[in-house]
N, CA, C, O and the ligand as a Tripos MOL2 file, in Angstrom:
@<TRIPOS>MOLECULE
protein
  229   227    58     0     0
PROTEIN
NO_CHARGES

@<TRIPOS>ATOM
      1 N           0.8470   -1.1890    0.0000 N.3       1 MET1
      2 CA          0.0000    0.0000    0.0000 C.3       1 MET1
      3 C           0.8870    1.2450    0.0000 C.2       1 MET1
      4 O           1.8990    1.3010    0.7000 O.2       1 MET1
      5 N           0.5030    2.2120   -0.7740 N.am      2 THR2
      6 CA          1.2970    3.4340   -0.8350 C.3       2 THR2
      7 C           0.8750    4.4140    0.2540 C.2       2 THR2
      8 O          -0.2650    4.4210    0.7180 O.2       2 THR2
      9 N           1.8110    5.2130    0.6260 N.am      3 ASN3
     10 CA          1.5590    6.2330    1.6290 C.3       3 ASN3
     11 C           0.7810    7.3750    0.9840 C.2       3 ASN3
     12 O           0.8740    7.5850   -0.2250 O.2       3 ASN3
     13 N           0.0130    8.1140    1.7860 N.am      4 SER4
     14 CA         -0.7550    9.2240    1.2320 C.3       4 SER4
     15 C          -0.9930   10.2810    2.2980 C.2       4 SER4
     16 O          -0.8810   10.0120    3.4940 O.2       4 SER4
     17 N          -1.3180   11.4730    1.8530 N.am      5 THR5
     18 CA         -1.6360   12.5540    2.7840 C.3       5 THR5
     19 C          -2.8250   12.1810    3.6490 C.2       5 THR5
     20 O          -2.8880   12.5410    4.8250 O.2       5 THR5
     21 N          -3.7680   11.4550    3.0580 N.am      6 GLU6
     22 CA         -4.9420   11.0300    3.8210 C.3       6 GLU6
     23 C          -4.5280   10.1090    4.9770 C.2       6 GLU6
     24 O          -5.0510   10.2130    6.0870 O.2       6 GLU6
     25 N          -3.5930    9.2220    4.6990 N.am      7 LYS7
     26 CA         -3.1070    8.3360    5.7600 C.3       7 LYS7
     27 C          -2.4170    9.1260    6.8530 C.2       7 LYS7
     28 O          -2.6220    8.8690    8.0390 O.2       7 LYS7
     29 N          -1.5950   10.0920    6.4520 N.am      8 ALA8
     30 CA         -0.8900   10.9200    7.4330 C.3       8 ALA8
     31 C          -1.8920   11.6310    8.3300 C.2       8 ALA8
     32 O          -1.7120   11.6930    9.5460 O.2       8 ALA8
     33 N          -2.9460   12.1650    7.7270 N.am      9 HIS9
     34 CA         -3.9650   12.8540    8.5280 C.3       9 HIS9
     35 C          -4.7250   11.8640    9.4090 C.2       9 HIS9
     36 O          -5.1990   12.2200   10.4880 O.2       9 HIS9
     37 N          -4.8350   10.6370    8.9510 N.am     10 GLY10
     38 CA         -5.4510    9.6060    9.7770 C.3      10 GLY10
     39 C          -4.6450    9.3660   11.0420 C.2      10 GLY10
     40 O          -5.2070    9.1970   12.1240 O.2      10 GLY10
     41 N          -3.3060    9.3520   10.8980 N.am     11 TRP11
     42 CA         -2.4400    9.1860   12.0730 C.3      11 TRP11
     43 C          -2.5530   10.3960   12.9880 C.2      11 TRP11
     44 O          -2.5660   10.2560   14.2110 O.2      11 TRP11
     45 N          -2.6350   11.5800   12.3970 N.am     12 LEU12
     46 CA         -2.7610   12.7880   13.2150 C.3      12 LEU12
     47 C          -4.0770   12.7780   13.9860 C.2      12 LEU12
     48 O          -4.1330   13.1920   15.1440 O.2      12 LEU12
     49 N          -5.1310   12.3020   13.3300 N.am     13 GLU13
     50 CA         -6.4320   12.1830   14.0110 C.3      13 GLU13
     51 C          -6.3260   11.2260   15.1960 C.2      13 GLU13
     52 O          -6.8820   11.4720   16.2670 O.2      13 GLU13
     53 N          -5.6000   10.1310   14.9810 N.am     14 LEU14
     54 CA         -5.4030    9.1640   16.0590 C.3      14 LEU14
     55 C          -4.6710    9.8190   17.2390 C.2      14 LEU14
     56 O          -5.0230    9.6150   18.4010 O.2      14 LEU14
     57 N          -3.6440   10.6100   16.9070 N.am     15 LEU15
     58 CA         -2.8960   11.3010   17.9580 C.3      15 LEU15
     59 C          -3.7850   12.2740   18.7240 C.2      15 LEU15
     60 O          -3.6440   12.4390   19.9360 O.2      15 LEU15
     61 N          -4.7110   12.9230   17.9950 N.am     16 LYS16
     62 CA         -5.5930   13.9020   18.6340 C.3      16 LYS16
     63 C          -6.4840   13.2400   19.6840 C.2      16 LYS16
     64 O          -6.9520   13.8980   20.6130 O.2      16 LYS16
     65 N          -6.7120   11.9490   19.5320 N.am     17 GLN17
     66 CA         -7.5810   11.2350   20.4660 C.3      17 GLN17
     67 C          -6.8280   10.7320   21.6980 C.2      17 GLN17
     68 O          -7.4250   10.1500   22.6040 O.2      17 GLN17
     69 N          -5.5060   10.9620   21.7250 N.am     18 GLN18
     70 CA         -4.7250   10.5120   22.8700 C.3      18 GLN18
     71 C          -4.6070   11.6370   23.8940 C.2      18 GLN18
     72 O          -4.6860   12.8160   23.5480 O.2      18 GLN18
     73 N          -4.4200   11.2630   25.1400 N.am     19 ALA19
     74 CA         -4.2250   12.2420   26.2080 C.3      19 ALA19
     75 C          -2.7570   12.6390   26.2530 C.2      19 ALA19
     76 O          -2.0050   12.2070   27.1270 O.2      19 ALA19
     77 N          -2.3690   13.4610   25.3020 N.am     20 LEU20
     78 CA         -0.9730   13.8600   25.1960 C.3      20 LEU20
     79 C          -0.6410   14.9630   26.1970 C.2      20 LEU20
     80 O          -1.4910   15.7950   26.5140 O.2      20 LEU20
     81 N           0.6050   14.9680   26.6960 N.am     21 PRO21
     82 CA          1.0340   16.1310   27.4750 C.3      21 PRO21
     83 C           1.1200   17.3370   26.5330 C.2      21 PRO21
     84 O           1.3930   17.1770   25.3430 O.2      21 PRO21
     85 N           0.8930   18.5130   27.0490 N.am     22 ASN22
     86 CA          0.9080   19.7330   26.2290 C.3      22 ASN22
     87 C          -0.0880   19.6320   25.0790 C.2      22 ASN22
     88 O           0.2140   20.0150   23.9480 O.2      22 ASN22
     89 N          -1.2500   19.1260   25.3720 N.am     23 TYR23
     90 CA         -2.2540   18.8710   24.3320 C.3      23 TYR23
     91 C          -2.6370   20.1430   23.5690 C.2      23 TYR23
     92 O          -2.8060   20.1150   22.3500 O.2      23 TYR23
     93 N          -2.7730   21.2530   24.2920 N.am     24 GLY24
     94 CA         -3.1480   22.5150   23.6510 C.3      24 GLY24
     95 C          -2.1350   22.9450   22.6060 C.2      24 GLY24
     96 O          -2.5040   23.3880   21.5180 O.2      24 GLY24
     97 N          -0.8510   22.8150   22.9390 N.am     25 ASP25
     98 CA          0.2030   23.1690   21.9920 C.3      25 ASP25
     99 C           0.1460   22.2700   20.7700 C.2      25 ASP25
    100 O           0.3170   22.7240   19.6390 O.2      25 ASP25
    101 N          -0.0950   20.9990   21.0100 N.am     26 PHE26
    102 CA         -0.1570   20.0410   19.9160 C.3      26 PHE26
    103 C          -1.2960   20.3930   18.9500 C.2      26 PHE26
    104 O          -1.1140   20.3820   17.7320 O.2      26 PHE26
    105 N          -2.4710   20.7040   19.5100 N.am     27 ILE27
    106 CA         -3.6180   21.0510   18.6750 C.3      27 ILE27
    107 C          -3.3430   22.3060   17.8540 C.2      27 ILE27
    108 O          -3.7280   22.3940   16.6880 O.2      27 ILE27
    109 N          -2.6690   23.2790   18.4790 N.am     28 GLN28
    110 CA         -2.3580   24.5130   17.7740 C.3      28 GLN28
    111 C          -1.3860   24.2520   16.6280 C.2      28 GLN28
    112 O          -1.5260   24.8120   15.5400 O.2      28 GLN28
    113 N          -0.4000   23.3930   16.8860 N.am     29 GLN29
    114 CA          0.5680   23.0630   15.8320 C.3      29 GLN29
    115 C          -0.1060   22.3160   14.6960 C.2      29 GLN29
    116 O           0.2420   22.5020   13.5300 O.2      29 GLN29
    117 N          -1.0740   21.4680   15.0370 N.am     30 LEU30
    118 CA         -1.8200   20.7590   13.9980 C.3      30 LEU30
    119 C          -2.5830   21.7410   13.1290 C.2      30 LEU30
    120 O          -2.6550   21.5800   11.9110 O.2      30 LEU30
    121 N          -3.1580   22.7700   13.7660 N.am     31 ALA31
    122 CA         -3.9720   23.7310   13.0350 C.3      31 ALA31
    123 C          -3.1280   24.5530   12.0610 C.2      31 ALA31
    124 O          -3.5970   24.9110   10.9810 O.2      31 ALA31
    125 N          -1.8760   24.8540   12.4430 N.am     32 PHE32
    126 CA         -1.0470   25.7230   11.6120 C.3      32 PHE32
    127 C          -0.1170   24.9560   10.6830 C.2      32 PHE32
    128 O           0.3360   25.4870    9.6690 O.2      32 PHE32
    129 N           0.1630   23.7160   11.0300 N.am     33 GLY33
    130 CA          1.1400   22.9630   10.2550 C.3      33 GLY33
    131 C           0.5210   22.2080    9.1030 C.2      33 GLY33
    132 O          -0.6920   22.2260    8.8940 O.2      33 GLY33
    133 N           1.3950   21.5380    8.3560 N.am     34 GLU34
    134 CA          0.9120   20.7370    7.2460 C.3      34 GLU34
    135 C           1.8540   19.5610    7.0030 C.2      34 GLU34
    136 O           3.0390   19.6080    7.3310 O.2      34 GLU34
    137 N           1.2950   18.5200    6.4250 N.am     35 VAL35
    138 CA          2.0830   17.3600    6.0330 C.3      35 VAL35
    139 C           2.8770   17.7470    4.7940 C.2      35 VAL35
    140 O           2.3050   18.1400    3.7770 O.2      35 VAL35
    141 N           4.2180   17.6330    4.8860 N.am     36 THR36
    142 CA          5.0370   18.1420    3.7910 C.3      36 THR36
    143 C           5.7180   17.0450    2.9820 C.2      36 THR36
    144 O           6.0660   17.2640    1.8220 O.2      36 THR36
    145 N           5.9110   15.8850    3.5660 N.am     37 ASP37
    146 CA          6.6180   14.8440    2.8140 C.3      37 ASP37
    147 C           6.1520   13.4740    3.2950 C.2      37 ASP37
    148 O           5.9290   13.2660    4.4880 O.2      37 ASP37
    149 N           6.0100   12.5570    2.3680 N.am     38 LEU38
    150 CA          5.5390   11.2150    2.7000 C.3      38 LEU38
    151 C           6.6300   10.2110    2.3930 C.2      38 LEU38
    152 O           7.1730   10.2000    1.2890 O.2      38 LEU38
    153 N           6.9560    9.3660    3.3610 N.am     39 CYS39
    154 CA          7.9240    8.3020    3.1320 C.3      39 CYS39
    155 C           7.2670    7.2040    2.2940 C.2      39 CYS39
    156 O           6.1190    6.8280    2.5290 O.2      39 CYS39
    157 N           8.0000    6.7130    1.3350 N.am     40 GLN40
    158 CA          7.4330    5.7150    0.4270 C.3      40 GLN40
    159 C           7.9810    4.3100    0.6680 C.2      40 GLN40
    160 O           7.8160    3.4320   -0.1780 O.2      40 GLN40
    161 N           8.6350    4.0850    1.8180 N.am     41 CYS41
    162 CA          9.2290    2.7700    2.0670 C.3      41 CYS41
    163 C           8.2010    1.7760    2.5910 C.2      41 CYS41
    164 O           8.4860    0.5820    2.6890 O.2      41 CYS41
    165 N           6.9990    2.2630    2.9300 N.am     42 GLY42
    166 CA          5.9820    1.3830    3.4660 C.3      42 GLY42
    167 C           5.7150    1.5810    4.9400 C.2      42 GLY42
    168 O           4.8830    0.8770    5.5120 O.2      42 GLY42
    169 N           6.4010    2.5270    5.5760 N.am     43 CYS43
    170 CA          6.2870    2.6940    7.0220 C.3      43 CYS43
    171 C           5.2200    3.6890    7.4430 C.2      43 CYS43
    172 O           4.9930    3.8600    8.6410 O.2      43 CYS43
    173 N           4.5470    4.3630    6.4900 N.am     44 ASN44
    174 CA          3.5500    5.3960    6.8050 C.3      44 ASN44
    175 C           4.1710    6.6270    7.4610 C.2      44 ASN44
    176 O           3.4620    7.4210    8.0800 O.2      44 ASN44
    177 N           5.4780    6.7920    7.3330 N.am     45 GLY45
    178 CA          6.1260    7.9630    7.9110 C.3      45 GLY45
    179 C           5.8250    9.2130    7.1060 C.2      45 GLY45
    180 O           5.5640    9.1470    5.9040 O.2      45 GLY45
    181 N           5.8650   10.3630    7.7880 N.am     46 PHE46
    182 CA          5.6760   11.6280    7.0770 C.3      46 PHE46
    183 C           6.3360   12.7570    7.8470 C.2      46 PHE46
    184 O           6.5840   12.6510    9.0480 O.2      46 PHE46
    185 N           6.6140   13.8370    7.1360 N.am     47 ASP47
    186 CA          7.1250   15.0450    7.7720 C.3      47 ASP47
    187 C           5.9650   15.9870    8.0170 C.2      47 ASP47
    188 O           5.0190   16.0490    7.2320 O.2      47 ASP47
    189 N           6.0490   16.7240    9.1230 N.am     48 PHE48
    190 CA          5.0120   17.6920    9.4450 C.3      48 PHE48
    191 C           5.6850   19.0090    9.7610 C.2      48 PHE48
    192 O           6.4680   19.1060   10.7060 O.2      48 PHE48
    193 N           5.3800   20.0190    8.9720 N.am     49 PHE49
    194 CA          6.0310   21.3150    9.1160 C.3      49 PHE49
    195 C           5.0970   22.3110    9.7880 C.2      49 PHE49
    196 O           3.9670   22.5200    9.3460 O.2      49 PHE49
    197 N           5.5920   22.9280   10.8740 N.am     50 VAL50
    198 CA          4.8270   23.9730   11.5520 C.3      50 VAL50
    199 C           5.5420   25.2970   11.2870 C.2      50 VAL50
    200 O           6.6760   25.4850   11.7270 O.2      50 VAL50
    201 N           4.8940   26.2110   10.5760 N.am     51 PRO51
    202 CA          5.5500   27.4950   10.2800 C.3      51 PRO51
    203 C           5.7560   28.3130   11.5450 C.2      51 PRO51
    204 O           5.0450   28.1460   12.5360 O.2      51 PRO51
    205 N           6.7350   29.1930   11.4910 N.am     52 ASP52
    206 CA          7.0150   30.0940   12.6100 C.3      52 ASP52
    207 C           5.8390   31.0390   12.8030 C.2      52 ASP52
    208 O           5.5270   31.8250   11.9080 O.2      52 ASP52
    209 N           5.1840   30.9750   13.9510 N.am     53 PRO53
    210 CA          3.9730   31.7980   14.1490 C.3      53 PRO53
    211 C           4.2510   33.2880   14.1030 C.2      53 PRO53
    212 O           3.3370   34.0680   13.8370 O.2      53 PRO53
    213 N           5.4870   33.7100   14.3530 N.am     54 THR54
    214 CA          5.7710   35.1340   14.3350 C.3      54 THR54
    215 C           5.7110   35.6940   12.9150 C.2      54 THR54
    216 O           5.6440   36.9090   12.7300 O.2      54 THR54
    217 N           5.7330   34.8250   11.9270 N.am     55 ARG55
    218 CA          5.6770   35.3080   10.5470 C.3      55 ARG55
    219 C           4.2500   35.5380   10.0690 C.2      55 ARG55
    220 O           4.0130   36.3370    9.1640 O.2      55 ARG55
    221 N           3.3080   34.8400   10.6760 N.am     56 SER56
    222 CA          1.9370   34.9290   10.1660 C.3      56 SER56
    223 C           1.0580   35.8410   11.0180 C.2      56 SER56
    224 O          -0.1030   36.0690   10.6800 O.2      56 SER56
    225 N           1.5980   36.3670   12.1220 N.am     57 PHE57
    226 CA          0.7680   37.2520   12.9430 C.3      57 PHE57
    227 C           1.3550   38.6620   12.9350 C.2      57 PHE57
    228 O           0.8040   39.5630   13.5680 O.2      57 PHE57
    229 ZN          9.5040    4.8510    5.6080 Zn       58 ZN58
@<TRIPOS>BOND
     1     1     2 1
     2     2     3 1
     3     3     4 2
     4     3     5 am
     5     5     6 1
     6     6     7 1
     7     7     8 2
     8     7     9 am
     9     9    10 1
    10    10    11 1
    11    11    12 2
    12    11    13 am
    13    13    14 1
    14    14    15 1
    15    15    16 2
    16    15    17 am
    17    17    18 1
    18    18    19 1
    19    19    20 2
    20    19    21 am
    21    21    22 1
    22    22    23 1
    23    23    24 2
    24    23    25 am
    25    25    26 1
    26    26    27 1
    27    27    28 2
    28    27    29 am
    29    29    30 1
    30    30    31 1
    31    31    32 2
    32    31    33 am
    33    33    34 1
    34    34    35 1
    35    35    36 2
    36    35    37 am
    37    37    38 1
    38    38    39 1
    39    39    40 2
    40    39    41 am
    41    41    42 1
    42    42    43 1
    43    43    44 2
    44    43    45 am
    45    45    46 1
    46    46    47 1
    47    47    48 2
    48    47    49 am
    49    49    50 1
    50    50    51 1
    51    51    52 2
    52    51    53 am
    53    53    54 1
    54    54    55 1
    55    55    56 2
    56    55    57 am
    57    57    58 1
    58    58    59 1
    59    59    60 2
    60    59    61 am
    61    61    62 1
    62    62    63 1
    63    63    64 2
    64    63    65 am
    65    65    66 1
    66    66    67 1
    67    67    68 2
    68    67    69 am
    69    69    70 1
    70    70    71 1
    71    71    72 2
    72    71    73 am
    73    73    74 1
    74    74    75 1
    75    75    76 2
    76    75    77 am
    77    77    78 1
    78    78    79 1
    79    79    80 2
    80    79    81 am
    81    81    82 1
    82    82    83 1
    83    83    84 2
    84    83    85 am
    85    85    86 1
    86    86    87 1
    87    87    88 2
    88    87    89 am
    89    89    90 1
    90    90    91 1
    91    91    92 2
    92    91    93 am
    93    93    94 1
    94    94    95 1
    95    95    96 2
    96    95    97 am
    97    97    98 1
    98    98    99 1
    99    99   100 2
   100    99   101 am
   101   101   102 1
   102   102   103 1
   103   103   104 2
   104   103   105 am
   105   105   106 1
   106   106   107 1
   107   107   108 2
   108   107   109 am
   109   109   110 1
   110   110   111 1
   111   111   112 2
   112   111   113 am
   113   113   114 1
   114   114   115 1
   115   115   116 2
   116   115   117 am
   117   117   118 1
   118   118   119 1
   119   119   120 2
   120   119   121 am
   121   121   122 1
   122   122   123 1
   123   123   124 2
   124   123   125 am
   125   125   126 1
   126   126   127 1
   127   127   128 2
   128   127   129 am
   129   129   130 1
   130   130   131 1
   131   131   132 2
   132   131   133 am
   133   133   134 1
   134   134   135 1
   135   135   136 2
   136   135   137 am
   137   137   138 1
   138   138   139 1
   139   139   140 2
   140   139   141 am
   141   141   142 1
   142   142   143 1
   143   143   144 2
   144   143   145 am
   145   145   146 1
   146   146   147 1
   147   147   148 2
   148   147   149 am
   149   149   150 1
   150   150   151 1
   151   151   152 2
   152   151   153 am
   153   153   154 1
   154   154   155 1
   155   155   156 2
   156   155   157 am
   157   157   158 1
   158   158   159 1
   159   159   160 2
   160   159   161 am
   161   161   162 1
   162   162   163 1
   163   163   164 2
   164   163   165 am
   165   165   166 1
   166   166   167 1
   167   167   168 2
   168   167   169 am
   169   169   170 1
   170   170   171 1
   171   171   172 2
   172   171   173 am
   173   173   174 1
   174   174   175 1
   175   175   176 2
   176   175   177 am
   177   177   178 1
   178   178   179 1
   179   179   180 2
   180   179   181 am
   181   181   182 1
   182   182   183 1
   183   183   184 2
   184   183   185 am
   185   185   186 1
   186   186   187 1
   187   187   188 2
   188   187   189 am
   189   189   190 1
   190   190   191 1
   191   191   192 2
   192   191   193 am
   193   193   194 1
   194   194   195 1
   195   195   196 2
   196   195   197 am
   197   197   198 1
   198   198   199 1
   199   199   200 2
   200   199   201 am
   201   201   202 1
   202   202   203 1
   203   203   204 2
   204   203   205 am
   205   205   206 1
   206   206   207 1
   207   207   208 2
   208   207   209 am
   209   209   210 1
   210   210   211 1
   211   211   212 2
   212   211   213 am
   213   213   214 1
   214   214   215 1
   215   215   216 2
   216   215   217 am
   217   217   218 1
   218   218   219 1
   219   219   220 2
   220   219   221 am
   221   221   222 1
   222   222   223 1
   223   223   224 2
   224   223   225 am
   225   225   226 1
   226   226   227 1
   227   227   228 2
@<TRIPOS>SUBSTRUCTURE
     1 MET1         2 RESIDUE 1 A MET
     2 THR2         6 RESIDUE 1 A THR
     3 ASN3        10 RESIDUE 1 A ASN
     4 SER4        14 RESIDUE 1 A SER
     5 THR5        18 RESIDUE 1 A THR
     6 GLU6        22 RESIDUE 1 A GLU
     7 LYS7        26 RESIDUE 1 A LYS
     8 ALA8        30 RESIDUE 1 A ALA
     9 HIS9        34 RESIDUE 1 A HIS
    10 GLY10       38 RESIDUE 1 A GLY
    11 TRP11       42 RESIDUE 1 A TRP
    12 LEU12       46 RESIDUE 1 A LEU
    13 GLU13       50 RESIDUE 1 A GLU
    14 LEU14       54 RESIDUE 1 A LEU
    15 LEU15       58 RESIDUE 1 A LEU
    16 LYS16       62 RESIDUE 1 A LYS
    17 GLN17       66 RESIDUE 1 A GLN
    18 GLN18       70 RESIDUE 1 A GLN
    19 ALA19       74 RESIDUE 1 A ALA
    20 LEU20       78 RESIDUE 1 A LEU
    21 PRO21       82 RESIDUE 1 A PRO
    22 ASN22       86 RESIDUE 1 A ASN
    23 TYR23       90 RESIDUE 1 A TYR
    24 GLY24       94 RESIDUE 1 A GLY
    25 ASP25       98 RESIDUE 1 A ASP
    26 PHE26      102 RESIDUE 1 A PHE
    27 ILE27      106 RESIDUE 1 A ILE
    28 GLN28      110 RESIDUE 1 A GLN
    29 GLN29      114 RESIDUE 1 A GLN
    30 LEU30      118 RESIDUE 1 A LEU
    31 ALA31      122 RESIDUE 1 A ALA
    32 PHE32      126 RESIDUE 1 A PHE
    33 GLY33      130 RESIDUE 1 A GLY
    34 GLU34      134 RESIDUE 1 A GLU
    35 VAL35      138 RESIDUE 1 A VAL
    36 THR36      142 RESIDUE 1 A THR
    37 ASP37      146 RESIDUE 1 A ASP
    38 LEU38      150 RESIDUE 1 A LEU
    39 CYS39      154 RESIDUE 1 A CYS
    40 GLN40      158 RESIDUE 1 A GLN
    41 CYS41      162 RESIDUE 1 A CYS
    42 GLY42      166 RESIDUE 1 A GLY
    43 CYS43      170 RESIDUE 1 A CYS
    44 ASN44      174 RESIDUE 1 A ASN
    45 GLY45      178 RESIDUE 1 A GLY
    46 PHE46      182 RESIDUE 1 A PHE
    47 ASP47      186 RESIDUE 1 A ASP
    48 PHE48      190 RESIDUE 1 A PHE
    49 PHE49      194 RESIDUE 1 A PHE
    50 VAL50      198 RESIDUE 1 A VAL
    51 PRO51      202 RESIDUE 1 A PRO
    52 ASP52      206 RESIDUE 1 A ASP
    53 PRO53      210 RESIDUE 1 A PRO
    54 THR54      214 RESIDUE 1 A THR
    55 ARG55      218 RESIDUE 1 A ARG
    56 SER56      222 RESIDUE 1 A SER
    57 PHE57      226 RESIDUE 1 A PHE
    58 ZN58       229 GROUP 0 **** ****
């Protein structure tokens, strides 16, 4: 099976359902960031880029 942005977002959704420490920060980073690169080796890995908030405000 090939990796996809949809799969990456599926993993992020799964993470959102966990009781993570610093949950508020994580949610904010999810809102501003984006999936930028998908690993194609079969591991479902991906890069997630969060832009510097000082640039957009
Ligand atoms: Zn991989």
